[in-house]
Backbone bond lengths (Angstrom), bond angles and torsions (degrees), N, CA, C in turn:
res aa  C-N    CA-C-N  psi(-1)  N-CA   C-N-CA  omega(-1)  CA-C   N-CA-C  phi
1 M - - - 1.464 - - 1.520 111.97 -
2 L 1.340 118.94 -49.50 1.459 120.99 -178.08 1.531 112.69 -61.18
3 P 1.329 119.96 -36.76 1.459 118.68 175.73 1.530 113.36 -58.82
4 R 1.325 117.27 -26.10 1.458 120.50 178.63 1.530 112.27 -83.94
5 L 1.329 116.83 -21.12 1.458 120.06 -172.55 1.532 115.41 -101.58
6 L 1.339 116.77 -29.85 1.454 119.76 -174.37 1.510 111.21 -91.96
7 D 1.320 116.23 141.93 1.450 122.08 177.79 1.532 109.68 -80.35
8 G 1.328 113.97 166.60 1.464 120.67 176.77 1.509 112.00 101.92
9 R 1.317 115.91 138.01 1.478 119.93 -177.27 1.515 112.51 -95.52
10 A 1.320 118.16 -31.56 1.470 121.13 -174.38 1.520 111.24 -87.98
11 V 1.341 116.79 122.22 1.456 121.75 -178.10 1.524 107.78 -122.91
12 G 1.327 115.17 127.17 1.470 121.72 176.35 1.510 110.22 -109.96
13 I 1.340 116.56 135.74 1.460 122.05 179.72 1.522 107.46 -124.24
14 L 1.344 115.73 130.28 1.451 119.51 177.32 1.526 108.34 -77.19
15 G 1.350 115.61 115.25 1.447 120.08 -173.64 1.544 111.47 -108.71
16 F 1.294 115.34 -177.63 1.465 128.11 -9.43 1.528 108.01 -77.02
17 T 1.352 116.31 136.72 1.456 119.63 179.16 1.520 108.90 -142.48
18 Y 1.304 116.29 179.79 1.469 118.07 -177.32 1.518 110.32 -68.84
19 Q 1.324 116.52 157.10 1.452 121.91 -160.13 1.532 116.30 -90.05
20 E 1.339 117.80 -7.89 1.459 118.35 -173.30 1.533 113.09 -65.75
21 H 1.299 116.48 -34.86 1.489 118.54 179.19 1.537 110.40 -62.67
22 A 1.321 116.58 -50.71 1.453 119.77 -178.60 1.508 111.31 -59.91
23 A 1.349 116.65 -40.26 1.451 121.34 -179.94 1.530 110.74 -62.67
24 A 1.316 117.05 -42.18 1.467 120.29 -177.48 1.510 110.93 -66.70
25 W 1.321 118.63 -41.11 1.466 121.39 -179.34 1.534 110.49 -70.81
26 R 1.333 117.03 -37.44 1.461 118.86 177.82 1.506 112.37 -67.24
27 T 1.338 115.70 -35.50 1.474 119.60 176.78 1.523 110.67 -62.31
28 A 1.339 116.62 -31.28 1.463 122.23 176.44 1.516 113.12 -84.31
29 D 1.340 115.88 13.24 1.457 122.93 174.76 1.529 112.78 65.44
30 R 1.352 114.36 38.25 1.452 118.88 174.91 1.540 109.46 -102.02
31 A 1.303 115.92 154.08 1.465 122.25 177.28 1.522 108.46 -87.93
32 V 1.335 116.41 110.60 1.475 122.26 -173.94 1.520 109.26 -103.50
33 T 1.328 114.99 131.59 1.462 122.03 175.47 1.506 108.53 -127.06
34 V 1.342 116.99 130.20 1.449 121.57 174.98 1.513 108.82 -93.07
35 V 1.334 117.55 127.11 1.465 122.45 -176.87 1.537 109.53 -118.60
36 D 1.307 116.66 162.44 1.468 120.34 -177.67 1.537 112.31 -113.01
37 R 1.337 118.21 6.61 1.456 122.43 178.29 1.548 109.60 -128.13
38 L 1.306 116.08 133.47 1.473 119.43 179.22 1.516 111.76 -58.36
39 A 1.321 117.30 -43.53 1.473 120.10 -176.60 1.522 112.83 -61.57
40 A 1.344 116.23 -27.93 1.462 119.55 -179.59 1.511 113.74 -62.83
41 L 1.324 116.68 -23.36 1.482 120.25 179.82 1.529 111.70 -62.87
42 G 1.330 116.42 -25.10 1.459 119.06 -178.48 1.507 113.97 -64.42
43 D 1.328 117.41 -13.10 1.477 121.90 -179.56 1.535 113.15 -86.73
44 F 1.340 116.11 -2.86 1.480 119.19 -173.74 1.529 109.96 -109.80
45 D 1.326 116.26 159.81 1.468 121.30 175.93 1.528 110.73 -65.45
46 V 1.320 115.78 -38.76 1.458 121.67 177.80 1.532 107.08 -132.00
47 G 1.291 116.66 129.38 1.472 122.90 173.37 1.509 110.81 -111.10
48 L 1.331 117.19 147.03 1.452 120.32 -178.09 1.528 110.73 -136.58
49 V 1.331 115.03 131.82 1.469 122.44 179.53 1.520 107.01 -128.74
50 V 1.346 117.49 127.91 1.462 121.56 168.97 1.520 106.71 -92.97
51 N 1.343 116.83 121.87 1.451 120.92 -167.40 1.532 111.51 -144.31
52 P 1.343 118.99 107.01 1.445 128.19 1.42 1.533 110.65 -68.62
53 N 1.298 114.63 155.51 1.469 118.54 -173.28 1.517 111.50 -81.30
54 N 1.298 114.26 149.46 1.460 123.89 171.09 1.541 106.52 -113.90
55 P 1.338 118.90 114.26 1.453 126.65 27.38 1.526 117.32 -111.98
56 D 1.319 119.95 -1.85 1.480 118.67 -168.45 1.530 113.08 -99.14
57 G 1.333 118.92 -3.99 1.454 120.07 177.52 1.522 114.81 78.32
58 R 1.309 118.45 6.30 1.485 120.82 179.10 1.526 109.89 -50.84
59 L 1.339 115.58 135.56 1.475 120.04 -176.20 1.513 108.52 -126.85
60 V 1.312 114.97 125.48 1.478 122.65 175.48 1.533 108.67 -100.04
61 S 1.301 118.06 134.74 1.461 120.75 -175.75 1.529 110.34 -69.87
62 P 1.323 118.18 147.96 1.472 120.51 176.24 1.525 112.30 -57.82
63 D 1.327 117.53 -33.13 1.474 119.50 179.17 1.531 110.72 -61.51
64 D 1.341 115.66 -43.91 1.450 119.68 179.73 1.514 111.95 -65.92
65 L 1.337 116.29 -36.15 1.458 120.98 178.67 1.523 112.04 -68.15
66 V 1.321 115.78 -41.07 1.480 120.28 177.52 1.509 110.32 -61.70
67 A 1.355 116.40 -43.46 1.452 119.68 -179.46 1.517 111.47 -63.62
68 L 1.347 116.52 -43.44 1.470 119.37 -179.97 1.506 111.20 -66.41
69 A 1.325 117.18 -42.61 1.480 121.06 178.50 1.520 111.04 -58.26
70 G 1.330 116.43 -41.14 1.461 120.00 179.27 1.515 111.90 -63.94
71 T 1.332 116.07 -43.42 1.466 119.43 178.28 1.528 111.06 -62.34
72 M 1.341 115.68 -42.84 1.456 118.80 179.92 1.519 112.80 -68.25
73 A 1.334 116.35 -40.62 1.478 119.97 179.35 1.528 110.96 -60.95
74 A 1.308 117.64 -37.37 1.461 121.17 -179.76 1.521 111.74 -61.91
75 A 1.345 116.10 -24.57 1.466 121.13 179.75 1.502 110.94 -103.09
76 G 1.360 118.28 12.39 1.455 120.89 -179.91 1.497 114.79 75.87
77 R 1.334 117.68 23.77 1.450 123.07 -177.07 1.516 111.69 -110.43
78 R 1.354 115.55 169.98 1.474 120.50 -175.37 1.514 110.63 -126.09
79 L 1.346 115.39 145.03 1.455 121.99 173.11 1.516 107.94 -117.26
80 I 1.332 116.31 123.43 1.483 123.13 177.37 1.510 107.90 -105.27
81 V 1.339 117.21 130.24 1.460 122.57 179.47 1.540 107.52 -120.21
82 D 1.291 116.05 115.19 1.470 122.91 179.69 1.536 107.34 -91.12
83 E 1.330 115.87 111.40 1.453 121.62 -177.83 1.527 112.32 -108.88
84 A 1.330 116.77 40.15 1.458 120.55 -174.99 1.520 113.21 -58.51
85 F 1.352 117.07 -30.11 1.461 120.20 -175.07 1.526 112.41 -108.87
86 V 1.321 118.49 8.94 1.480 119.36 -170.78 1.547 112.37 -74.19
87 D 1.352 118.00 -27.81 1.452 118.52 -173.75 1.517 113.76 -64.60
88 V 1.316 117.10 -21.58 1.465 119.74 -179.90 1.521 112.90 -81.34
89 L 1.341 116.91 -7.26 1.461 121.01 -178.85 1.521 110.06 -92.53
90 D 1.333 115.00 147.99 1.451 120.91 170.58 1.527 110.40 -86.39
91 G 1.318 115.58 161.05 1.462 119.04 171.40 1.523 113.37 86.17
92 D 1.333 114.95 -165.99 1.451 123.13 -171.84 1.520 111.39 -97.57
93 A 1.343 115.47 66.42 1.456 120.04 -177.40 1.523 113.04 -94.08
94 S 1.318 117.06 -22.73 1.453 121.82 -172.70 1.525 112.93 -86.56
95 L 1.310 114.76 144.95 1.460 120.40 172.32 1.506 111.99 -80.84
96 A 1.335 117.84 -19.24 1.452 122.02 -172.15 1.542 114.02 -54.17
97 P 1.364 119.40 -44.07 1.468 117.88 179.29 1.521 114.90 -62.55
98 R 1.352 116.90 -18.75 1.466 119.73 179.52 1.535 112.17 -83.72
99 L 1.306 118.43 -12.96 1.441 120.26 -175.83 1.553 111.26 -68.16
100 P 1.324 117.63 152.25 1.485 126.96 1.14 1.508 113.04 -76.58
101 V 1.322 114.55 137.22 1.454 123.52 174.17 1.524 106.93 -122.38
102 A 1.288 117.93 121.61 1.464 121.82 -176.78 1.530 109.83 -54.79
103 G 1.321 115.93 129.58 1.452 121.73 177.36 1.515 115.76 85.80
104 A 1.335 118.17 -7.61 1.465 122.16 -173.71 1.545 111.84 -100.75
105 I 1.332 114.68 138.38 1.462 122.53 173.24 1.500 106.91 -129.37
106 V 1.328 116.60 128.99 1.471 121.23 -179.45 1.534 109.57 -112.88
107 L 1.323 115.69 131.00 1.461 121.16 176.57 1.525 108.19 -106.79
108 R 1.340 116.67 132.85 1.475 120.72 177.68 1.519 108.56 -125.15
109 S 1.337 116.41 143.38 1.458 122.99 -179.19 1.525 108.26 -113.63
110 F 1.325 114.68 145.01 1.481 120.05 175.30 1.516 111.96 -96.56
111 G 1.315 117.66 -13.79 1.456 120.74 -169.49 1.503 114.96 -81.96
112 K 1.333 119.54 -20.00 1.452 121.54 -173.09 1.530 112.36 -81.27
113 T 1.334 116.08 -70.00 1.465 120.12 -175.99 1.524 111.34 -64.46
114 W 1.322 118.49 -41.48 1.452 121.62 -176.78 1.538 113.23 -85.88
115 G 1.332 117.34 -9.75 1.442 119.33 177.32 1.516 115.40 67.10
116 L 1.319 116.82 28.35 1.469 120.23 -175.60 1.537 109.67 -123.18
117 A 1.319 115.36 53.45 1.457 119.68 -178.11 1.522 112.08 -59.56
118 G 1.350 116.48 -34.01 1.466 120.05 -179.68 1.519 114.35 -65.64
119 L 1.323 117.10 -12.24 1.458 120.86 178.80 1.551 110.68 -71.45
120 R 1.331 117.25 -21.83 1.447 123.52 -179.79 1.514 110.59 55.89
121 L 1.327 115.42 55.24 1.467 121.69 -176.96 1.516 109.49 -125.62
122 G 1.326 116.09 126.66 1.449 121.29 176.57 1.547 109.54 -150.38
123 F 1.317 115.35 177.17 1.466 118.65 -172.21 1.535 109.04 -139.50
124 V 1.325 115.37 143.90 1.462 123.46 169.81 1.503 107.53 -116.86
125 L 1.330 116.45 118.90 1.467 122.30 178.70 1.534 107.93 -108.84
126 A 1.346 115.56 119.28 1.473 118.23 -174.78 1.516 109.46 -157.97
127 E 1.309 115.16 170.97 1.448 120.77 176.51 1.509 109.29 -63.75
128 P 1.334 118.98 157.67 1.480 121.69 -169.03 1.521 115.43 -54.51
129 A 1.319 119.17 -39.21 1.479 119.55 -178.04 1.513 111.32 -63.41
130 V 1.323 117.21 -41.86 1.461 120.83 179.98 1.528 109.93 -71.06
131 A 1.340 116.10 -44.87 1.489 119.50 179.65 1.518 111.42 -59.32
132 T 1.336 117.05 -40.18 1.465 120.80 179.14 1.527 110.49 -63.81
133 A 1.338 117.56 -42.16 1.453 121.13 -179.65 1.526 110.51 -65.43
134 V 1.329 117.51 -39.89 1.460 121.54 179.50 1.529 109.47 -64.97
135 R 1.334 117.01 -46.30 1.460 121.70 179.22 1.528 111.81 -58.05
136 A 1.345 115.54 -43.75 1.462 119.22 -179.09 1.522 110.75 -67.32
137 A 1.331 117.15 -37.55 1.481 119.47 -178.93 1.519 112.05 -67.99
138 F 1.330 117.69 -34.61 1.451 120.12 179.79 1.531 112.04 -75.73
139 G 1.308 117.84 -28.95 1.449 120.09 -178.51 1.545 110.96 87.70
140 P 1.345 116.09 -177.66 1.475 120.17 -171.11 1.519 114.66 -77.31
141 W 1.338 119.74 -14.94 1.479 120.32 -175.25 1.522 110.66 -122.64
142 A 1.329 115.56 48.95 1.464 119.78 -176.29 1.537 112.14 -71.78
143 V 1.318 117.56 -27.01 1.482 121.03 -179.55 1.518 107.62 -130.19
144 S 1.313 115.99 136.62 1.467 120.33 -179.31 1.525 111.34 -71.74
145 G 1.346 114.90 158.20 1.448 119.67 177.85 1.528 112.87 -59.98
146 P 1.353 118.72 -47.01 1.475 118.99 178.00 1.528 112.34 -59.61
147 A 1.333 117.67 -37.11 1.453 119.72 179.36 1.506 111.40 -64.50
148 I 1.341 117.00 -38.64 1.471 120.11 179.01 1.528 109.86 -65.38
149 V 1.330 117.53 -46.48 1.470 120.87 -178.67 1.541 110.76 -61.05
150 I 1.331 116.19 -47.73 1.464 119.87 -178.64 1.523 110.85 -66.76
151 G 1.332 116.61 -41.64 1.460 120.27 -179.98 1.512 112.87 -62.60
152 V 1.319 116.79 -45.34 1.486 120.32 179.83 1.536 110.37 -60.50
153 A 1.334 115.53 -44.94 1.478 119.17 -179.64 1.512 110.97 -63.47
154 A 1.321 117.56 -44.48 1.451 121.36 -177.11 1.529 111.24 -66.96
155 L 1.310 117.57 -43.97 1.470 119.67 -178.75 1.518 112.52 -67.29
156 A 1.328 116.65 -26.68 1.467 120.33 179.58 1.522 112.18 -80.61
157 D 1.322 118.26 -13.23 1.455 121.91 -174.92 1.550 109.21 -88.43
158 R 1.321 116.65 77.01 1.436 121.24 -177.84 1.532 113.64 -65.35
159 P 1.356 118.58 -36.94 1.470 117.10 176.08 1.514 113.30 -60.92
160 W 1.330 116.71 -37.05 1.477 118.80 177.40 1.518 110.61 -62.43
161 L 1.342 117.54 -43.00 1.450 120.77 -179.22 1.529 111.30 -63.65
162 A 1.325 116.42 -41.75 1.471 120.45 179.26 1.548 109.36 -62.35
163 A 1.334 116.24 -42.15 1.473 119.11 179.90 1.526 110.54 -67.75
164 A 1.352 117.16 -37.53 1.450 120.33 179.22 1.514 111.40 -66.06
165 R 1.312 116.88 -38.33 1.480 119.13 176.09 1.513 111.43 -62.58
166 A 1.336 116.57 -44.49 1.463 120.04 179.29 1.514 110.50 -63.22
167 R 1.338 117.44 -42.36 1.454 120.88 -178.83 1.504 112.25 -65.17
168 T 1.329 117.68 -42.42 1.460 119.04 -178.64 1.543 110.58 -69.33
169 R 1.334 117.22 -33.13 1.478 118.44 174.98 1.524 110.87 -62.40
170 R 1.335 116.20 -44.67 1.484 119.12 178.94 1.516 110.69 -62.66
171 D 1.354 115.58 -45.47 1.453 118.95 -178.45 1.532 111.92 -65.40
172 A 1.343 116.36 -36.78 1.475 119.43 177.68 1.511 111.31 -64.29
173 A 1.348 116.29 -39.79 1.455 118.85 176.95 1.524 111.77 -64.67
174 R 1.325 115.54 -38.04 1.482 120.14 177.48 1.531 109.86 -64.62
175 L 1.334 116.38 -42.07 1.465 119.91 178.28 1.522 110.17 -64.08
176 D 1.314 117.48 -39.38 1.466 120.67 178.42 1.515 111.41 -56.55
177 R 1.348 116.54 -43.03 1.461 119.95 -178.47 1.535 110.95 -65.85
178 I 1.316 116.17 -39.99 1.460 120.32 -179.62 1.535 109.95 -66.37
179 L 1.302 117.13 -46.42 1.478 121.06 -178.41 1.518 110.82 -64.01
180 A 1.349 116.22 -40.21 1.463 119.52 177.56 1.514 111.20 -62.94
181 A 1.353 116.68 -40.69 1.462 120.99 179.92 1.531 110.60 -63.94
182 A 1.339 116.14 -27.92 1.464 120.98 178.52 1.518 112.61 -83.94
183 G 1.350 117.24 0.32 1.447 120.57 178.74 1.525 114.75 80.63
184 L 1.331 116.43 21.06 1.483 120.11 179.69 1.506 109.15 -95.31
185 R 1.337 116.28 135.46 1.471 119.96 -176.50 1.524 109.44 -93.29
186 M 1.347 115.53 124.28 1.441 121.48 179.60 1.515 111.01 -73.73
187 I 1.365 116.60 130.31 1.441 118.71 178.30 1.528 112.01 -127.63
188 G 1.359 118.08 3.04 1.456 118.57 175.41 1.524 110.32 161.84
189 G 1.351 113.26 -177.37 1.465 119.16 178.92 1.497 112.49 144.17
190 T 1.344 114.79 -177.87 1.449 124.73 172.59 1.519 106.90 -129.44
191 P 1.343 118.62 176.99 1.475 118.28 175.61 1.517 114.75 -58.19
192 L 1.339 118.17 -17.77 1.453 120.53 -179.18 1.517 114.16 -92.29
193 F 1.321 118.77 -18.60 1.452 121.71 -178.59 1.516 111.07 -156.93
194 R 1.329 115.28 160.71 1.456 121.51 179.15 1.527 109.13 -130.40
195 L 1.324 115.75 140.32 1.461 122.62 175.59 1.507 108.58 -107.37
196 V 1.328 115.83 127.17 1.469 122.03 -175.93 1.523 109.14 -126.61
197 E 1.340 113.32 167.20 1.440 120.27 179.88 1.516 109.50 -135.78
198 A 1.339 117.01 138.73 1.465 121.79 178.27 1.515 108.08 -160.70
199 A 1.318 116.46 144.00 1.459 119.77 178.39 1.532 111.28 -64.23
200 T 1.322 115.62 -26.42 1.483 120.55 -177.49 1.542 110.79 -101.30
201 A 1.315 117.43 27.73 1.480 119.72 -174.85 1.525 111.93 -59.48
202 T 1.308 117.08 -39.95 1.489 118.75 -179.25 1.505 111.31 -62.69
203 E 1.330 116.73 -45.18 1.463 119.78 179.14 1.530 111.21 -64.76
204 I 1.327 117.33 -37.78 1.461 120.22 178.48 1.531 109.92 -65.09
205 A 1.320 117.56 -45.45 1.461 119.73 179.60 1.518 112.03 -61.82
206 D 1.343 116.30 -39.66 1.488 119.19 178.27 1.512 109.91 -64.62
207 R 1.330 118.01 -41.59 1.473 120.11 -178.72 1.534 110.27 -66.00
208 L 1.336 116.90 -41.59 1.460 119.48 178.46 1.538 111.47 -66.66
209 A 1.303 116.49 -37.95 1.465 119.38 178.01 1.529 111.33 -60.55
210 A 1.312 115.20 -39.63 1.473 119.73 177.99 1.533 111.96 -63.74
211 A 1.346 115.07 -23.80 1.478 119.79 178.30 1.530 110.93 -95.06
212 G 1.317 117.60 7.67 1.454 120.64 177.33 1.515 113.27 81.82
213 I 1.324 117.64 25.03 1.461 122.11 -179.71 1.522 109.27 -116.65
214 H 1.324 116.71 122.10 1.462 120.95 -178.91 1.515 109.41 -97.81
215 V 1.339 115.73 127.91 1.459 121.40 170.68 1.523 106.85 -122.58
216 R 1.343 115.29 152.15 1.457 119.67 -178.72 1.506 110.77 -79.52
217 R 1.331 114.88 126.68 1.479 120.72 175.14 1.515 108.67 -100.60
218 F 1.332 115.08 163.46 1.475 121.10 -179.06 1.511 109.05 -130.50
219 P 1.318 117.82 104.31 1.469 119.83 -177.91 1.513 113.91 -56.73
220 H 1.340 118.72 -30.62 1.441 121.93 -178.57 1.536 111.48 -73.69
221 D 1.345 115.97 -19.49 1.483 120.76 179.97 1.517 108.65 -149.44
222 P 1.329 117.72 90.00 1.473 120.48 -175.98 1.504 115.02 -69.58
223 T 1.327 118.16 -1.05 1.484 119.58 175.57 1.528 112.57 -86.83
224 R 1.341 117.78 -1.46 1.464 120.57 -174.88 1.531 110.90 -112.70
225 L 1.333 114.58 147.59 1.468 122.50 174.97 1.520 108.09 -140.30
226 R 1.340 114.84 148.41 1.457 120.25 172.62 1.502 109.17 -113.89
227 F 1.336 116.91 127.44 1.451 123.58 178.78 1.513 110.12 -107.99
228 G 1.321 116.91 132.52 1.465 121.21 169.48 1.517 111.44 -91.03
229 L 1.321 116.40 175.61 1.477 120.75 179.99 1.524 109.87 -81.72
230 P 1.343 117.96 129.80 1.460 120.46 172.29 1.527 111.18 -57.77
231 G 1.328 116.70 148.22 1.451 119.20 -174.58 1.489 117.58 -87.72
232 D 1.362 117.23 -21.01 1.460 119.52 -178.54 1.538 107.39 -155.68
233 E 1.330 115.44 176.48 1.459 119.71 -176.75 1.518 113.02 -61.16
234 A 1.350 116.08 -37.15 1.473 118.09 178.23 1.506 110.58 -62.34
235 A 1.330 116.91 -38.59 1.472 120.00 178.78 1.529 111.27 -68.89
236 W 1.326 117.50 -35.94 1.484 119.25 176.75 1.539 108.72 -64.02
237 R 1.314 117.83 -42.52 1.487 119.85 -179.48 1.515 110.35 -64.95
238 R 1.329 116.67 -40.54 1.452 119.89 -179.99 1.526 111.28 -63.86
239 L 1.343 116.09 -38.82 1.474 119.95 177.32 1.521 110.58 -63.47
240 C 1.320 116.97 -45.03 1.462 119.69 -179.73 1.534 110.47 -62.70
241 D 1.319 115.46 -42.29 1.477 118.55 178.14 1.522 110.33 -62.49
242 G 1.330 116.77 -42.57 1.451 120.45 -178.86 1.526 113.41 -64.13
243 L 1.334 115.86 -31.63 1.465 121.04 179.63 1.540 111.96 -93.38
244 S 1.333 116.05 -1.72 1.477 121.67 -179.32 1.519 112.95 56.78
245 V 1.339 113.66 48.83 1.471 119.57 177.05 1.514 107.61 -127.27
246 P 1.351 117.83 158.74 1.468 120.91 177.26 1.508 111.55 -60.68
247 P 1.302 118.41 153.79 1.480 121.40 178.53 1.514 110.43 -52.53
248 G 1.333 117.01 133.23 1.460 121.11 -178.14 1.492 113.39 -92.77
């Protein structure tokens, strides 16, 4: 949607990150460049940061994002911050409480922390002119009635969110121990996933696939894998068996 609404041809994305953003902007005939420095985004008509980042968990402070958005807004440019994974983090990681911030657009996802991707519910937080344009583009029935009811109830359940954060931290620590026992080197992640590196990553991924376990591979770097959290004890045991390590 935003590639259709925002002006400017040059789009900068702070990488390495997941590929859907770049694909969407290229489909809209924009010139996309992946950069490795936050400050470099200020040279583009539209800058995009995934925060925390997928797959390595890189986190940019809200103060730095506010400063960059201000610089870009002064030049008539926009900064988009994708916070799909931020709800699982503790503390002041989100830019949303700072809004409105001139030039800044925040994207939030409901499917990650709450595990309800099928609800097709997400949010665009922006200054009124942008928010009005997004609302008009989506039309009057952008979100279903059941999604609204479920979303309101879930977002209001703060005790559940606190418990989910604690549970994912425990599970992430458990996953860390298992991956370390398998000889995989941790290079990043969030409480929902871990990014590891190993010379034998391709063989490990093939072996896990044969056991019915999917891990994210990276064609640009075949030494890296991203592991999500197993969903139950049977899945934890299957992961340990697939990695040939003792039960974690």
